Residue, then its C-alpha position, 0 to 999 in steps of 0.5 A: m500500500k502506498t503512503t499518502k502525502t499530508i498537506e497542511l492547508p491554512v484555516l481562517k484563524d491562520v489568515v485573519v488577524l483579529g481586530k484588523e479590518v482589510p478594505a475591500k478592493n474597490e473601496l478607494p475614493p473616486v477622486l483618487n481613482e480619477l487622479q490615478a486614471k489621469a496620471l496613467e493617461q498622461q504617462i501613456e500619452h507621453i510614451v506614445q508621443k515619444r515613440l511617434e517622434v522616434v518613428l517619424k525621425k527614422a522615416t524622415d532620415q530614411a526618406i532623406t537618404d533615399i532622395k539623396a541616393h536618387l539625386d546622386k543617380m539622376l542629377p548627372e544624367l540631367i546635367k548631361a542632357t542639359h549640356k547636350k541641348a545647350y550645345m545643339 
């Protein structure tokens, strides 16, 4: 026969402290909740704004790089074409 393992479970008297009241989860005053919500909203807005700035900066830098590369390739051809027309 196998031996079983005994597990001790806490009972109410092990968890509850006499004379101490624990507030319910949603017992905070509404003003505090509104302040916390406003602070959280501002923090989220700040994070989103910073990430948007980073993404826009990267996109702008990439666009400038692409434009410069295109101009480096196309300008010499345009200058040659302009010189040919001017001397004809």
